[in-house]
N, C-alpha and C positions, 0 to 999 in steps of 0.2 A: 577406435571409436572416438567420435567427436560430439560436442553438444553446443547449441546456441540458445541462450536465453534472451528473448526480447521482452524487456520489462518497461511498461508504461506506468504513469502515475495519474491516479484519479480518472480511470477509464470506466465509464458507466456502460454496462453491457446492454442496457435498454436503448442505447443509441447505436448499437451494432446490428447490421442486417442479419447475421446468422442467428441472433437471439430474438430480434424483433424485425421481421421482414418489412413491416410497414413504417419503420421509424423515420424514414425520409433521409437518412444519412447517405451521401454519395460516396462511391468507392467500391472496388471489387477485391481489395486485398484481403480483408477479413473473410469474405466469401470464399476466395481461393484457399485460404488457410483452412477453413472449416471442411472443405472437400478433401484436404490432404492431411487431416489430423483427427484426433478425438476431441470433441467438444464436451466440456463439463458443464452440466446445468445446475449443479449444487456445490459450487466452489464458494467457500466463505473465508473472510478475513479471520485473523486471530487477534493480533495486537495492533491497535491503531495509534497514530497515523504513520507517517512516512518512515522515520528511522526505527521506531519499534517494530514495524513490519520487516524492515531489512535485517534487524537482529534475528527475527524468526527465520528469514531466508538463510542466514548463516548457521544458526544453531539448531533449527528444527524443534524449538520449544517456545512456549508462551513467554512473553515479556511483561504483559500489562498488570499482573497481580503483584509484582515485586518492585517495579521501577517504572518511572515515566521515560521520557525521551533521553537517550544517552548512548555513549560508545559501547563497543564490544567490551566485555569484562575480561580480566586476565584468566578467569577460569572457563570462559566460553569456548566451546568447540566451534570452529569456523569451517563450514563446508569447503569454500575455495582453498583455504590453507591445507586442509586434509588432502584435497586433490593434488595441490602443488607438492606436498611432501610425499605423495605417492607416485610422482612422476608425470602428473597431468599438468600441462601448461595452462594457466588460467589468466585470462586477460579481461580487464574491466574497462569499458568505455562509457562515460557518463557525463551528463550536464546537470546532474542532480546536486544543486548547490549545497545541500545540507551535509554532504560528505566532507566539505572543507570548512565547516563550522566546528565549534568546540564539541558539540554533541554528536558528531558523526566521524570524528577524526581517526578512528582505529579500523575502519572498515576496508578502505581501498588498499591498505598495505598488506592485506591478507592474500592478495593476488600475486602472480608472478610478475605482472606488469600492469600498468594502468595509464589511461589517458583521460584528461578532464577537458571539458569544453565550458567556457565561461559565458555568463550573460543572462541566465534564466531568472525570472521573477525579480527579486530585489538583491540579486547577487552583487556584492560590493566589488565591482569589477573595474570600471573606468573612473579615473580620478578627475572629478570636476567639482571645484569649490562652489561655484555659483549654482543656485537652485535651478533646475530645469523648468521650462515652460510646460505647464500642464493644462490641457483643455478643460472646459466645464464638464464635470462628470456627474453621473447619477448618484454614485455611492463611492465614498472614500473608504477603502478597506482597512487602512491603518490609522491609528490615533495620531502618529507622527507623520505629517504629510509633506514636509519639505523644509522645516526649520532646522538649522544646524546641520549635522552630518549623520543623522539617523533616520530610520524609517524605510521599509521595503518599497513603499510607494514612490519616494524620492528617487531611490536607486534604480527602480524599474524604468522610470522615465529618462534617466541618464542613459541606461543601457539601450533603450529603443533607438537612440540617435545613431547607434552603430549596428543596428540590426534592421536593415531596410529591404534588401533583396533576399530572395529565398535562400541563396547560397550562404547568407550571413546568419541564418537562424541556427541556434544551438542544436535543434533536432536534426537539421540537415547535416551539420558537421559531424554529429555523432554517427549517423548512418553512413556518411562518407568514410569515416574511419573504420567502421565495421566492414564495409565492403572491401576496403583496402586490406584489412586483416584476413578476411576470408580468401581473397585472391592470392595473397602472399603465402598463406598456409594451407591452401587447398590440398596439396599433396602430402602434407604432414599428418601424423596420427597423434591421438591422445592430447586433445586440447579442448578447453571450455571457454567460450566467448560469452561474457555477460555484457550485453548491449542494453543500455538504459537511457531513456529520455524522460525528462521531467514532464513533458506534454502527455495528455492535454490538461495538466494542472493549470489552475488560474494563475496569472491573467491569461485570457484566451486571445493571445496575440498571434495572428497567423498571416502569411502572405496574402496579398489582395486576390490572387487567382483562386484561392480556396474560398474566400469570403464571397466572391462573385457567383459561386455555385449555389448560394442561398439568397436570391434576390429579395429585396424588401423595400418599402417606402419610408423607412425610419429616418426621421430628421431630428431626433432628440439628442440629448447629451451623450458624451462618450460613456460606454458601459461594457467593459469586458472583464471586470474583476469583482465578481459577486461575493458576498459574505454576509452571514447572519440572517436575520429575518427577511423574508421575501415580501417587501412592502411596496414594490415598484408597480407601475401601471402595467397592464397587459402588454402594451406595445413595447415597453422597456424590457419586460421579461422575455418576450419572444425574440427581441433583438439579441439579448445576451445568450440565449440558447443557440441562436444561429452562429454566434461567434464560437461557441463550444463545438458545434457540428463542423464548422470550418476547420478548426484545429484537429478534430478527430479525423477528418478527411485527409489532412496532411499526414497524420499518423498512419492511415491506411495506405497512402501513396508510398511512404518510405518503407512500410512493411513489404510492399511488393518488390522493392529493390532486393531485399533478402530472399524472398521467394524466387525471384528471377535467377539468383545465383545458385539457390538450391537446385533449380531445374537445370540450368546450363552446365553446372559442374557435377551434376549427378550426385549431390550430397545426400539425397534421401536414403541412399543405400546404407550409410554408416554414420549418420548425424542425427542426434536427437534435437528436436526443435520445441521449445517451450515458449509460449506467448501468453503473457498475463499482466496483472497489475497489482499494486499494493492495496487498493481500495477503490470504490466508486465515488460518486459525487451527486449530491442533491441539486437539481436544477429547478428549484422553487417548489418541488413536491413537498407536501407536509408543511408548507409555509416557511421553508428554510432553504438557504443556499449552502453548499459545501458539506462540512463535516464538523465534528467535535462539539458543537454547541447544542446538539439535539440527540435523541436516541439514534442508534445505528439501524435505520430502516434499510431494507434490502437494496435500495438504490446505491447505498454505500457498502453494505456488508456482503452482498452476494455478487461475486466478481466474475468477469469473463476469464476463461482459461482454456487454452488449446495445447495439446501435446501430440507430437509425432514421435513415435519410438520405432526405430528401424528393426528392432528385434521382433516386433509383433505385426508390423505392417498394417495397422488398423487405421483406415482413412474414411472420412465421411460418416463417422459413427458418433453416437451421443452416449454419454455416461450419466447415470442418475445418482451414483454413489456420492455420499457426502465427503468432500475433501477440503483441506485447508492449506494455507501457505506453509505451515510447519511440515507438510508432507513433501515439499519440493526438495529440501536438502537430502533426506534419506533416499529419495527417488534418484537424484543425480549421483549420489555416492554409490548406490547399488548398481546403477547403469555402468559406472566405470570400474566396478569390481572392488570398491573400497569398503572396509568395515564401517558399520554405523555405530557411533559412540553410544554407550548405554544411557547417557542423559538425554538423548533425542526422544521427544514425545511423538513426533510425526511418524507416518507410515510410508513405506515404499509403495508406490502406486502401480507397480508392475501388474498385479492382479486386476486392478481396476481398468488399466489400459487394455489388457488382453481380453477380459471377459466380464467387466463390471462387477468384480467381486468386492463387496464393501470392506472398508478398513475401519469404520467407526459408525456407531449409531447416533452419536451426538457431537456437535461442534460447540466449543466454548469460545467466546470472543468478547472484546471490549477495549476500553481505554482506561488508563490509570486514573482512578478516582471517579470514573463515570459509572454508567450502568454496567452490570455484568450480564451478558446475554448467552443464551443457549438455544440451539435448534436441533430438531431431529429431521429437518427437511420439510416437514409439514407445519409444525407449530414453531413459532418463535416466541421465546419468553425473555423479556427485558426486566431484570430485577434492579429497581432503583435504589440508590443509597438512601438511608434514613438521615435527613438533614442534621438532626441533633447528634448523630453518631458519626458524622463524616469528617469531623475536624482532625481526628487522630488517625492520620494515614502517613505512611513513611516510605521513603526510598531506601532500598537495600542495595548498596553498591560499593565498589572499590574504585569507581571512576566518576567522581562527583562533578558532572558537567550537565548544564542545561543545554537547550538547543544552541544558543549562540553566546553563552557566557559560562564562566566557571561558577561553582557554588560559592556564595559569599562567605566571608569569615563568620558573619553572624549565624548563618545556617550551620556551618561546621562546628561552631562552639557548642551546639547542642547534640552533636553526633556522638554515638556510643558504638563500641565494637561488640557485635553480637555473634553467637555461635553460628557455625556454617548451616546452610540449607543443604538439602540432599544433592543438589546439582552444582555446588560451589567447590567441589573437589577438596573438601577439608579446609577451605579458606573461610575464616570469619569475615564478616562484612560490616560496613558502616551502616547504622540505622539513623537516618536523617529525616526529620519531620518535613513533610512536603509543604511547599508554600503555594503551589498552583493546584487549584481544584476546579474541575469542570462543574459548573452549576446546572446539572441536569436533573437534580432531584425533583424539580418543579413539575416534570412530566409524569412522575409516578411510575409505578410498575405496570408493564403492558404485556398482554398476551394476544397473539394473532394466530389465526388459522389460515395459512397460505393457500390451502386448497380451495377455500371458499372466498378468501379475500386476499388475492395476490398483491394488491396495492397497499396492504396494511392500513386501511382506512377506518376499520371498525374493530377496536379492541373487544375481546370477548371475556366472559367470566366462566371459567370451567374449573371447579375445585380439584377434580381428579387429575386433569392434565397439569395444572399448576403444581400439585403435590409431587407428581412424577418429575417435573422439570426441576423443582427445588431439590429433590432427593439426588438427582443426577448432577446438578450443578455443584452441590456440596461435595459429592464424590470426586468430580473432576478437579475441583479446587484443591482438595486434599492430595490428589495425585500430583498436582503441580507444586505441592509443599507450600501452599499459600500461607502468608503470615496471618496470625489470629485476628488482627484488626480488619482484615478484608471481610471476614465473616460477620464481625460485629457491625460494620458500617452498612451491611446489607440487611440488618435486622434479624439475623439468625441467632437463636439462643444457644448458649453453651450446651444445653441438653440436646438440641437438634444436631449440633455440629459434632459433639463428642459422645 
């Protein structure tokens, strides 16, 4: 048995033809994939954003209620490590720069082998002391734009000098390496290939041939790195969306390289193929770009997911069951005949793949210190933190790392060692007051009926639905062994919780 995971970052399913036939995105790769796999219509994120999602990929359990961005913990079960220790060769290929920052440093070593490709976004890659020349831009996405030696914006423009032809692009190199791995190991058994590209994450930098597929008369400032409030002109907005479509088309093209090898080498008979993403991306819908600074509308939270499982041979079919990223780890482990650790919260999707047998009635999702969200597939309930109760929130960790720096000594001076959680395997953990809090309380609590309002444009008031959502949210948080302050910050009373 073999398995290939093709993992994108920030892939919005509303820009993919299998989900939105009239979306205008060029390319036949995702269409081909949909015809040779099961398409999931109710796939949801769990913990946002990038690295928290990858912790879920490894562990099969939620991250966001206990900790923000950070490495795998010593007590975490890691799906690829379990596979490796069970005799399954695991190989990671990635240009996802966060793996080689402080906050992601324990993930890649769980594999049998790994290859990294440099140069995405503001990866600190090429050494250049002099600040790069940057054209006039619509929006500067980072506060630090070029002075000194810091700022993603500065490093991105240094990197672009070395990424000119299509063969130079990190995405291309990742798929080159994946094709090499597949060709080299096509006759071997028991391997798992995790192929991951940062694209189509912003900045939307793509080869010219893909940009030319979306002609326009735009003559304004450079704009391919959107963030925050969508305050641009309609012309600027449409220009940026075209850059995203161009990069998505590049993703589609490279996906076809994998599909071509599945065809030519007859890998469909014994190779699972999973194609998905960590989260979507707002393209100025709801007045915002990106993620994190706003509630997790479905452009972000409801993700594209396709799975081919050679055991069931289900192709060109659609599944309506509610699934999440925490389900990927147990599904892969089960596929290879490995035991699923007891701390895993996700479910093996074999029954969903075979006959759309549901594995859950509700999905819980969110980001550390932001809204806590729940959906049953029809209603989405976004519970906002109460501003005056949101300051007391803590990280629980034995790996005190932020995204790209260590916890400061000032932060650690306030740390206390607290008793184990149910999933820490008897290990006490450090309780450290969080310094970074997403300011999303201003949006308030929201309830949407997706059946009547799929675009989530009109929040509703329905006391009965909200009561059921609150009751279930509290139950799922308890099942996750959520710390007490998470309930308090959402305005739940002790009587309600206990």
